[in-house]
N, C-alpha and C positions, 0 to 999 in steps of 0.2 A: 378656624378654631383658635381661640385666644390663648396666648401664652403669657403667664404673669411674670412680672419682674421679681427677682429674689431680693428680699428686704430683711433687715434685722427684725428680731422678734418684736411684734407689736400687735395690739388689738386691731381687728379688722371688721368692717361691716360690709354687708352685701345687700343688694336690692334686686328684686325682679324687674326686668325691663317691661314686662306686661303684668300689671298688677293683678293679683289673684285675691279674692276675698278671704279674709281671716287666716287660713292656713294653706300652705302649699308644700307638699312633701317631695323632695328631690329623689330621683333614682340614685341608689348608692352602690349598685353593682352586686347585689345579693346573689345573682345567678352567674357571676363571673363573665357577663357578656357586655360590660360597660367599658368602652375604650377611651383612653386619654393619650394625648400626645406627649411622649417623653421629650423634654426640652433639650436633653443632652444628645440623643441619637436622632431625633426627628421622626421616630417610629411610633406607631400606635401600640399601646400595651394595655392589657386588662387592668382596671383599677377597682378598688373596693374600699368603702369607708369603714375602717376598723381602727378606732383610736387606740386600742391596746397594742398596735403594731408599730414598727419603726418606719414603714414605708406604705404608701397608698397603692403600690403596684402589687398585684396578686402574686406574681412569681417570686416576690421577696417576702411574702408573709408566711407565718408558721401555721400549723394545723390547729392552733388554739385561737385563731383570729376571730374576733367577735364583731359582727356587723351591727352598726348603730344607725338609726335614721337621722336625716337632716330635714328640719322643717322650718320654712319661712313663716313668720307671723306677721300678718298684715303687710306682706310684701318685703319684709326685712329680716335679716339674720345677722346677729352679732357674734363674732367668734373671738374670744380672748386670746392673748398671745400664747398662753400655756397650751392651747389646743392647736399646736403647730401642724399636726398631721391633718386635722380637719381643714385647715387653711390650704395646705398643699393639695388635698383631694379636690377641694372646690375649684382651685385654679388649674387643675388638670381636667376637670369635668368637661365633657363635650358641650354642655349648655353654658359654660362660662363665656361671657362676651356675646352670647346669643340669647339665652333665656334669663340670665342674671349677670350682674356686674359688681365689681369692687367699687365701693363708694370712695371716691378721691375727694377729700374735703377741700384741698387747695384748688383742684381743677373746678369743682362745683362752684366754689366761691368766685373764681375768676369768670366763669361763664355767667354767673349772676350779675357781676359787675358789668360785664360786656353788654348784657341785655339792658341793664339800667341805664348805661351810657347811651345806648341806641335809642331808648325811649326819650331820654333828655334831648337828643339830637332832633327827634321828630317834633317834640313839643316846642323846641326852640324855633324850628322852621314854621310852625303854626303861629307862634307869638310874633315872629317877624312879618308873617303874611298879613296879619290883621292891622298892621301899622298904616296900611294904605286902604283907600276906599275900594280900589279894584281888587286888592288881595282879600279884603273882607268878603266881597261878593263871590270870589272864587271859593273861599272857605264855606260860605253859605250853601253853595251848590253841593259841596262834598257832604256837609252836615245833613242836608236834606236827604241824601242817599243813606247816610249812616243811621238816621232815625226814621227813615221811610215816611217822611211827612214834610212836604214842600211848604204847606201853609204854616206849620209850626216854625220851621226854619226861617221863613220870611219875616216872622215877628221878633226874632232873636236879636239882641244887641251883640256887638263884637265880643264882649266878655262872655256872653252866654254861648256864642258859637265856639269860642276858644275852649271853654270848659266842656262842652259837649264833645268836641274833638279829642280833648285830653282823656275823657272817660273811655272813648273808643280805643285810644292808644293803649290805655291800661288794661283793657279787656282782651285785646287781640292785636298785639304789636305787629305781627307778621303781615297784616293787611297793608301796612304803610311803609314797608321796607322790602328790598329785594334780597336775593340769596347772598349778595356781596356785602350787605349791610348798608347800602345806600338808601337815603330817605327818598321815597317815591310818592308820598301822599299827594303831591301836586302835579305828578306826572302820570298818575294812574288813569289810563284811558277808559277802563271799565267804570270808574267813578264818574268820569265826564259824560260817557254815553248814557248811563242811568240817570244822571242829573238832567240831561237834555230830554230824555223820555219823560221823566216825572214832570218837568216844567211844561212840556208840550201838552200832556194830558191835563195838568192842573189849570193851565191858562185857557184851555178850550180850543187850542189850535187843531188838535186831533182828538178823536174819541174812539172808544171801543164799543162795539155793539152789545146789546143786552145779553146775548149768548156768549160773549167774550171770544167770539170766533173771527171777528173782522176788525181791523183798525182802519179808520177813514179820516179824511180831511173834513173838518167841521163846516167850512164855508161852502163846499160844493158836493159833499157826501161821496167824493171819489174814493175808491178803494186804494189803500196803501199796501196792505199785505194781509194775508190770512194767518190766524194764530193756530198752530197745531193743537189738536185735541189733547187736553190734559196739561198743557203748558200754561204757566202764569203769563198773562199777556204783557205785563211790565218787564219781566225778566226776558221774555222772548224778544220783545221790541228792542230792548237794550242791546241784545246780541245781534239782532237784525241790522242795527245801525253800523255794525262792523263791515257788512258786505258792501260791495261796490254800489249796488242800488240803494242800500241803506245810508251810505255816506251822502248821496245826492239828496235823500229825504232829510237828513240832518241839516244840510245846508239850507234847504227850503224851510225847514222849521225855524231856523235862526232868523231867516229873512222875514217870515210871517210874524214872529214874536216881536221883532223890532217895530212893526206897525201897530202893535196892540197898545 
């Protein structure tokens, strides 16, 4: 349960952590069964939203306490500084920090800057990679996975590859970094396996049967693996290449593709 910091009187805004459409009405303790954590004693006490009172705690309210609703509009609620009791009630509420949070402008701004900086780091790595022929081909393999089209990626110039990768970074940055904020776009083994699989099928080294149930070598029709019912053959084969048997198949694919 979150405990808010005490601040000087100021306007505050809150947002739902899980967006609800149009309106969301918060429980306000009308039945005296809503508990909030007293920051002074660390004990739970009944709270009720009664703006005509001096305290949100029920045991400190008078018999003329008037309960008023609290409603988030499109996921947000603005509470001016003059409504101090409402702010106190919200920050004692058991849903504070769980169902809704105080919007911290400075923190949000910093997080946005951090994300933007991380995106720049990924794009810089991409820009540096296409400076060499080998790096360009490495990016081409990744882009072929990102756009799910080996043939289209094969026709792209280095600038087109770079721009396609930039677009993917802008749409889903988390695919190209790890939890520590390190750039992993060129270390991502999932990308590499899927690229190998795509190129193997596209080049004709291997093929999938018409019923999408078997993957075979094209030159001798030998079975490589069975595709489980209901699985996408490309996704399955990319995962299969992680296995010990699959790694041997990946090495054989690379050898056969060199001869093409």
